[in-house]
VEXDREN-2710 file (C-alpha; in Angstrom, 1 decimal):
% VEXDREN-2710
k/r/px/py/pz
1/UNK/-90.8/-27.8/52.8
2/UNK/-90.6/-29.4/49.4
3/UNK/-93.8/-30.9/48.0
4/UNK/-93.9/-34.7/47.4
5/UNK/-93.0/-35.6/43.8
6/UNK/-96.0/-36.9/41.9
7/UNK/-95.7/-39.1/38.8
8/UNK/-98.9/-39.0/36.7
9/UNK/-99.7/-40.9/33.4
10/UNK/-98.0/-38.1/31.4
11/UNK/-94.8/-38.5/33.5
12/UNK/-94.7/-42.3/32.9
13/UNK/-95.4/-41.9/29.2
14/UNK/-92.6/-39.4/28.9
15/UNK/-90.2/-41.7/30.8
16/UNK/-91.0/-44.7/28.6
17/UNK/-90.9/-42.9/25.3
18/UNK/-87.5/-41.4/26.2
19/UNK/-86.3/-44.9/27.2
20/UNK/-87.5/-46.3/23.9
21/UNK/-85.7/-43.6/21.9
22/UNK/-82.6/-44.0/24.1
23/UNK/-82.4/-47.8/23.5
24/UNK/-81.9/-47.3/19.8
25/UNK/-79.6/-44.4/20.2
26/UNK/-77.4/-46.3/22.6
27/UNK/-77.5/-49.7/20.8
28/UNK/-75.7/-48.3/17.8
29/UNK/-72.4/-48.6/19.7
30/UNK/-72.8/-52.3/20.6
31/UNK/-73.9/-53.3/17.1
32/UNK/-71.1/-51.4/15.4
33/UNK/-68.5/-54.2/15.7
34/UNK/-70.9/-56.6/14.0
35/UNK/-71.8/-54.2/11.2
36/UNK/-68.2/-53.3/10.7
37/UNK/-67.2/-56.9/10.5
38/UNK/-70.1/-58.1/8.3
39/UNK/-69.9/-55.3/5.8
40/UNK/-66.1/-55.0/6.0
41/UNK/-66.1/-51.3/6.9
42/UNK/-63.4/-49.0/8.2
43/UNK/-63.6/-47.2/11.5
44/UNK/-64.5/-44.0/9.7
45/UNK/-67.4/-45.5/7.7
46/UNK/-68.6/-47.3/10.7
47/UNK/-68.8/-44.0/12.5
48/UNK/-71.2/-42.7/9.8
49/UNK/-74.0/-44.6/11.5
50/UNK/-73.6/-42.2/14.5
51/UNK/-73.1/-39.3/12.1
52/UNK/-76.3/-40.1/10.3
53/UNK/-78.3/-40.4/13.5
54/UNK/-76.9/-37.2/14.9
55/UNK/-77.5/-35.3/11.6
56/UNK/-81.1/-36.2/12.0
57/UNK/-81.0/-34.9/15.5
58/UNK/-79.5/-31.6/14.2
59/UNK/-82.3/-31.2/11.7
60/UNK/-84.9/-31.6/14.4
61/UNK/-83.0/-29.1/16.6
62/UNK/-83.2/-26.6/13.8
63/UNK/-86.6/-27.2/12.3
64/UNK/-88.5/-29.9/14.3
65/UNK/-90.7/-27.2/15.8
66/UNK/-92.5/-26.8/12.4
67/UNK/-93.6/-30.5/12.6
68/UNK/-94.6/-30.2/16.2
69/UNK/-96.6/-27.0/15.5
70/UNK/-98.4/-28.7/12.6
71/UNK/-99.1/-32.1/14.2
72/UNK/-99.3/-31.1/17.9
73/UNK/-97.3/-32.7/20.7
74/UNK/-99.5/-35.8/20.9
75/UNK/-99.2/-36.8/17.3
76/UNK/-95.6/-35.7/17.1
77/UNK/-94.4/-38.0/19.9
78/UNK/-96.1/-41.1/18.3
79/UNK/-94.8/-40.1/14.8
80/UNK/-91.3/-40.1/16.4
81/UNK/-91.9/-43.5/17.8
82/UNK/-93.0/-44.8/14.5
83/UNK/-90.0/-43.3/12.8
84/UNK/-87.6/-45.1/15.2
85/UNK/-89.4/-48.5/14.7
86/UNK/-89.4/-48.2/10.9
87/UNK/-85.7/-47.2/10.9
88/UNK/-84.9/-50.2/13.1
89/UNK/-86.6/-52.4/10.5
90/UNK/-84.4/-51.0/7.7
91/UNK/-81.3/-51.4/9.9
92/UNK/-82.2/-55.0/10.6
93/UNK/-82.8/-55.8/7.0
94/UNK/-79.9/-53.8/5.5
95/UNK/-77.0/-55.6/3.9
96/UNK/-75.0/-52.7/2.7
97/UNK/-73.8/-49.4/4.4
98/UNK/-76.1/-47.2/2.3
99/UNK/-79.2/-48.9/3.8
100/UNK/-77.9/-49.2/7.4
101/UNK/-76.6/-45.6/7.5
102/UNK/-79.9/-44.4/5.9
103/UNK/-81.8/-46.3/8.6
104/UNK/-79.8/-44.6/11.3
105/UNK/-80.6/-41.2/9.7
106/UNK/-84.3/-42.0/9.7
107/UNK/-84.2/-42.9/13.4
108/UNK/-82.4/-39.7/14.2
109/UNK/-84.6/-37.5/12.0
110/UNK/-88.0/-38.7/12.9
111/UNK/-87.3/-40.3/16.3
112/UNK/-85.7/-37.1/17.7
113/UNK/-89.1/-35.5/17.9
114/UNK/-89.3/-37.5/21.1
115/UNK/-86.1/-36.0/22.4
116/UNK/-87.4/-32.5/21.6
117/UNK/-90.7/-32.9/23.4
118/UNK/-90.1/-34.9/26.5
119/UNK/-87.9/-32.5/28.5
120/UNK/-90.3/-29.6/27.9
121/UNK/-93.3/-31.7/28.9
122/UNK/-91.6/-32.8/32.1
123/UNK/-90.3/-29.3/32.9
124/UNK/-93.8/-27.7/32.4
125/UNK/-95.5/-30.5/34.4
126/UNK/-93.2/-30.5/37.4
127/UNK/-91.9/-26.9/37.5
128/UNK/-89.3/-26.4/40.2
129/UNK/-89.1/-30.2/40.6
130/UNK/-88.0/-30.6/37.0
131/UNK/-84.5/-31.7/38.2
132/UNK/-86.1/-34.7/39.8
133/UNK/-88.2/-35.5/36.7
134/UNK/-85.4/-35.1/34.3
135/UNK/-83.0/-37.2/36.4
136/UNK/-85.6/-40.0/36.8
137/UNK/-86.4/-40.0/33.1
138/UNK/-82.7/-40.6/32.4
139/UNK/-82.6/-43.4/35.1
140/UNK/-85.4/-45.2/33.2
141/UNK/-83.7/-44.6/29.9
142/UNK/-80.4/-45.9/31.2
143/UNK/-82.1/-49.0/32.6
144/UNK/-83.6/-49.8/29.2
145/UNK/-80.4/-48.9/27.4
146/UNK/-78.5/-51.4/29.6
147/UNK/-80.6/-54.2/27.9
148/UNK/-79.1/-53.2/24.5
149/UNK/-75.7/-54.8/24.8
150/UNK/-77.1/-57.7/26.8
151/UNK/-79.7/-58.5/24.2
152/UNK/-77.4/-58.0/21.3
153/UNK/-74.7/-60.2/22.8
154/UNK/-77.3/-62.8/23.9
155/UNK/-78.9/-63.1/20.5
156/UNK/-75.6/-63.0/18.7
157/UNK/-74.1/-65.9/20.8
158/UNK/-77.2/-68.0/21.2
159/UNK/-79.1/-67.5/17.9
160/UNK/-76.3/-66.3/15.8
161/UNK/-78.0/-63.0/14.8
162/UNK/-77.8/-59.7/16.7
163/UNK/-80.7/-58.3/14.7
164/UNK/-83.4/-60.1/16.7
165/UNK/-82.7/-57.7/19.6
166/UNK/-83.6/-54.7/17.6
167/UNK/-86.7/-56.2/16.1
168/UNK/-88.0/-57.2/19.6
169/UNK/-87.8/-53.7/21.0
170/UNK/-89.1/-52.0/17.8
171/UNK/-92.6/-53.2/18.5
172/UNK/-92.8/-51.9/22.0
173/UNK/-94.5/-48.6/21.1
174/UNK/-97.6/-50.6/20.4
175/UNK/-97.9/-51.6/24.0
176/UNK/-96.9/-48.2/25.3
177/UNK/-99.7/-46.7/23.2
178/UNK/-102.3/-49.2/24.4
179/UNK/-101.4/-48.4/28.1
180/UNK/-100.6/-44.6/27.9
181/UNK/-102.3/-43.5/24.7
182/UNK/-104.1/-40.6/26.3
183/UNK/-101.0/-39.3/28.1
184/UNK/-99.8/-36.7/25.7
185/UNK/-103.3/-35.3/25.2
186/UNK/-103.3/-34.7/29.0
187/UNK/-99.9/-33.1/28.6
188/UNK/-101.3/-30.5/26.2
189/UNK/-104.0/-29.7/28.8
190/UNK/-101.3/-29.2/31.5
191/UNK/-99.9/-26.1/29.7
192/UNK/-101.5/-22.8/30.6
193/UNK/-103.8/-21.5/27.9
194/UNK/-102.8/-18.3/26.2
195/UNK/-99.0/-18.7/27.0
196/UNK/-96.3/-19.1/24.4
197/UNK/-96.0/-22.7/25.6
198/UNK/-99.6/-23.5/24.8
199/UNK/-99.6/-26.8/22.9
200/UNK/-102.5/-25.7/20.8
201/UNK/-101.0/-22.3/19.9
202/UNK/-99.1/-22.1/16.6
203/UNK/-96.5/-19.7/17.9
204/UNK/-93.4/-19.2/15.7
205/UNK/-90.4/-21.0/17.1
206/UNK/-88.1/-18.6/18.9
207/UNK/-90.8/-16.0/19.2
208/UNK/-90.2/-15.9/23.0
209/UNK/-87.5/-13.9/24.6
210/UNK/-84.0/-14.8/23.4
211/UNK/-82.3/-17.5/25.4
212/UNK/-79.8/-16.0/27.9
213/UNK/-76.0/-16.2/27.8
214/UNK/-76.1/-18.5/30.8
215/UNK/-78.3/-20.9/28.8
216/UNK/-75.7/-21.0/26.0
217/UNK/-72.9/-21.6/28.4
218/UNK/-74.8/-24.6/29.8
219/UNK/-75.5/-25.6/26.2
220/UNK/-71.8/-25.9/25.5
221/UNK/-71.5/-28.0/28.7
222/UNK/-74.3/-30.3/27.4
223/UNK/-72.3/-30.8/24.1
224/UNK/-69.3/-31.8/26.1
225/UNK/-71.2/-34.1/28.5
226/UNK/-73.0/-36.0/25.7
227/UNK/-69.7/-36.2/23.7
228/UNK/-68.0/-38.0/26.6
229/UNK/-71.0/-40.4/27.1
230/UNK/-71.1/-41.4/23.4
231/UNK/-67.4/-41.7/23.0
232/UNK/-67.6/-44.4/25.7
233/UNK/-70.8/-46.0/24.3
234/UNK/-69.5/-45.9/20.7
235/UNK/-66.0/-47.3/20.9
236/UNK/-65.5/-48.9/24.3
237/UNK/-66.3/-52.4/23.0
238/UNK/-63.8/-52.0/20.2
239/UNK/-61.2/-50.7/22.7
240/UNK/-61.7/-53.7/25.0
241/UNK/-61.3/-56.0/22.0
242/UNK/-58.4/-54.4/20.3
243/UNK/-56.4/-53.0/23.2
244/UNK/-57.3/-55.2/26.2
245/UNK/-57.7/-58.4/24.2
246/UNK/-61.3/-59.4/25.0
247/UNK/-63.3/-61.7/22.7
248/UNK/-65.7/-59.6/20.6
249/UNK/-69.0/-60.9/22.0
250/UNK/-67.7/-60.5/25.5
251/UNK/-66.4/-57.0/24.8
252/UNK/-69.9/-56.0/23.4
253/UNK/-71.6/-57.4/26.5
254/UNK/-69.0/-55.7/28.8
255/UNK/-70.4/-52.3/27.6
256/UNK/-73.4/-53.1/29.9
257/UNK/-71.1/-52.3/32.8
258/UNK/-71.1/-48.7/31.6
259/UNK/-74.9/-48.7/31.3
260/UNK/-75.4/-50.4/34.7
261/UNK/-73.2/-47.7/36.2
262/UNK/-75.3/-45.1/34.4
263/UNK/-78.4/-46.4/36.1
264/UNK/-76.8/-46.3/39.5
265/UNK/-75.3/-42.9/39.0
266/UNK/-78.5/-41.4/37.6
267/UNK/-80.5/-42.9/40.5
268/UNK/-78.1/-41.5/43.0
269/UNK/-78.3/-38.2/41.2
270/UNK/-82.1/-38.1/41.3
271/UNK/-81.8/-38.6/45.1
272/UNK/-78.9/-36.3/45.9
273/UNK/-80.3/-33.4/43.8
274/UNK/-83.0/-33.1/46.4
275/UNK/-80.3/-32.4/49.1
276/UNK/-77.2/-30.8/47.4
277/UNK/-76.3/-28.1/45.0
278/UNK/-76.4/-29.1/41.4
279/UNK/-73.1/-27.5/40.8
280/UNK/-71.4/-29.4/43.6
281/UNK/-72.8/-32.7/42.3
282/UNK/-71.6/-32.0/38.8
283/UNK/-68.1/-31.2/39.9
284/UNK/-67.8/-34.4/41.9
285/UNK/-69.4/-36.4/39.1
286/UNK/-66.8/-35.1/36.6
287/UNK/-63.9/-35.9/38.9
288/UNK/-65.2/-39.4/39.5
289/UNK/-65.6/-39.9/35.7
290/UNK/-62.0/-38.7/35.1
291/UNK/-60.6/-41.1/37.6
292/UNK/-62.5/-44.0/36.2
293/UNK/-61.5/-43.1/32.6
294/UNK/-57.8/-43.1/33.4
295/UNK/-58.0/-46.6/34.7
296/UNK/-60.0/-47.7/31.7
297/UNK/-57.6/-46.0/29.2
298/UNK/-54.2/-46.6/30.7
299/UNK/-54.2/-49.6/33.0
300/UNK/-53.9/-52.3/30.3
301/UNK/-55.2/-54.8/32.7
302/UNK/-58.6/-56.4/32.1
303/UNK/-60.1/-56.1/35.6
304/UNK/-58.9/-52.6/36.0
305/UNK/-60.1/-51.5/32.6
306/UNK/-63.6/-53.0/33.3
307/UNK/-63.6/-51.3/36.7
308/UNK/-62.6/-48.0/35.1
309/UNK/-65.4/-48.4/32.5
310/UNK/-67.9/-48.8/35.4
311/UNK/-66.6/-45.9/37.4
312/UNK/-66.6/-43.7/34.3
313/UNK/-70.2/-44.5/33.7
314/UNK/-71.0/-43.8/37.4
315/UNK/-69.4/-40.4/37.2
316/UNK/-70.7/-39.2/33.9
317/UNK/-74.3/-40.6/34.5
318/UNK/-76.0/-37.5/35.9
319/UNK/-74.0/-34.8/34.1
320/UNK/-76.5/-34.6/31.1
321/UNK/-79.7/-34.3/33.1
322/UNK/-78.2/-32.0/35.7
323/UNK/-76.7/-29.6/33.2
324/UNK/-80.0/-29.8/31.2
325/UNK/-81.8/-28.8/34.4
326/UNK/-79.6/-25.8/34.8
327/UNK/-80.0/-24.9/31.2
328/UNK/-83.8/-25.0/31.2
329/UNK/-83.8/-23.1/34.5
330/UNK/-81.7/-20.4/32.8
331/UNK/-84.2/-20.2/30.0
332/UNK/-87.1/-19.0/32.1
333/UNK/-90.5/-19.7/30.4
334/UNK/-88.9/-20.7/27.1
335/UNK/-88.9/-24.4/27.9
336/UNK/-89.8/-25.6/24.5
337/UNK/-87.2/-23.5/22.8
338/UNK/-84.6/-24.5/25.4
339/UNK/-85.5/-28.2/25.0
340/UNK/-85.2/-28.0/21.2
341/UNK/-81.8/-26.3/21.4
342/UNK/-80.6/-28.9/23.9
343/UNK/-81.6/-31.5/21.3
344/UNK/-79.4/-29.6/18.9
345/UNK/-76.5/-29.8/21.4
346/UNK/-77.0/-33.6/21.6
347/UNK/-77.0/-33.9/17.9
348/UNK/-73.8/-31.9/17.5
349/UNK/-72.1/-34.1/20.1
350/UNK/-73.1/-37.4/18.6
351/UNK/-72.3/-36.1/15.1
352/UNK/-68.8/-34.8/15.9
353/UNK/-67.1/-36.8/18.6
354/UNK/-67.7/-40.5/17.6
355/UNK/-66.7/-39.5/14.0
356/UNK/-63.6/-37.6/15.2
357/UNK/-62.7/-40.5/17.5
358/UNK/-63.2/-43.0/14.7
359/UNK/-61.0/-40.9/12.3
360/UNK/-58.3/-40.6/15.0
361/UNK/-58.5/-44.3/15.5
362/UNK/-57.9/-45.0/11.8
363/UNK/-54.9/-42.7/11.9
364/UNK/-53.3/-43.3/15.3
365/UNK/-55.0/-46.4/16.7
366/UNK/-57.9/-46.6/19.1
367/UNK/-55.7/-46.5/22.2
368/UNK/-54.2/-43.1/21.5
369/UNK/-57.4/-41.7/20.0
370/UNK/-59.3/-42.2/23.2
371/UNK/-57.2/-39.5/24.9
372/UNK/-59.8/-37.0/23.4
373/UNK/-62.1/-37.9/26.4
374/UNK/-59.6/-36.4/28.8
375/UNK/-59.9/-33.0/27.0
376/UNK/-63.7/-33.2/27.1
377/UNK/-63.8/-34.0/30.8
378/UNK/-61.4/-31.2/31.7
379/UNK/-63.3/-28.6/29.6
380/UNK/-66.7/-29.5/31.1
381/UNK/-65.2/-29.3/34.6
382/UNK/-63.9/-25.8/34.0
383/UNK/-67.2/-24.6/32.6
384/UNK/-69.2/-25.9/35.6
385/UNK/-66.5/-24.6/38.0
386/UNK/-66.7/-21.1/36.4
387/UNK/-70.5/-21.0/36.5
388/UNK/-70.5/-22.1/40.2
389/UNK/-68.1/-19.2/41.0
390/UNK/-70.1/-16.7/39.1
391/UNK/-73.6/-17.8/40.1
392/UNK/-75.4/-16.1/43.0
393/UNK/-76.2/-18.2/46.2
394/UNK/-79.8/-18.4/45.0
395/UNK/-78.8/-19.9/41.6
396/UNK/-76.3/-22.2/43.1
397/UNK/-79.0/-24.0/45.0
398/UNK/-81.4/-24.1/42.1
END
């Protein structure tokens, strides 16, 4: 019989820090139409905000362990929060693309320490129940991210300035620290002493056993899943405005449908993962996402496009945490290494796909360019289907 799932102070701290990071990662999409318009940028230059953020994630994926080893997990997670907040200030104050793109890079470079630490902390704390913890952390992150488009649209329409939304959230780590300041110190005590995962041991990154081939297959699937998610977050507002004909502020706020669906989908995923095979859930999720996307992309009718946006979010919602669960499970005890390399996967996805989609939109138009999502969905489905067929019965139920 499965043990009850317990959420301690560390768990809640990890949930909230990931949500804070996720807010600024996801809010780049809703504010892009405003930055593009105010600074008179092309689709390609606008995409560089995502490119800069994701390039910062890439650097953390390659070398963030050096910072974590030097500072320790406790300090690193708060340094990450400070980096996001400072980058948000520069993004708010910036009046040319060099400043705003640089601010995005700062948030990605320093803030992604949070992304590198949180999955490892939750996996080590909850062990075999890591799937529940990772799914719930993404439910909370999606809930907070949903406020992004709403706040941006609200402040833009009522006060005439979308920047207030970012400034408001930038100060939240102060309150998180006051309430959960001892959480990460407790996290370092959770890790068994003398192990390669000991938070106090300065073990060279990658000194553990090499990550397995199965891990790297799931790693590719993570790249695809994150790519799908951010193609929708990054350009769906512009698609609704240019192709469907919505007013800009309404189109930005409509992206909240995607985030609301993500919340519902991730909540359902956190419940269903206790009862069903992760592989089965992933295959169903990808089919649902594909059906929703076809309505969004090809219907040309406002209500169907909005419904398709919602269903796409519902389907794609749990793919990242569920695939990450499989990947970390395939890594054995190398949770920190696996978590950092998963950060690298996210960085590659956010770096490449919004930029590719922006470039295709400049060349062929946003309507035709969005077809790249179909290729991503099909590829991810085939990978999971292959792994389900090749996995043993024991692995299939993990």
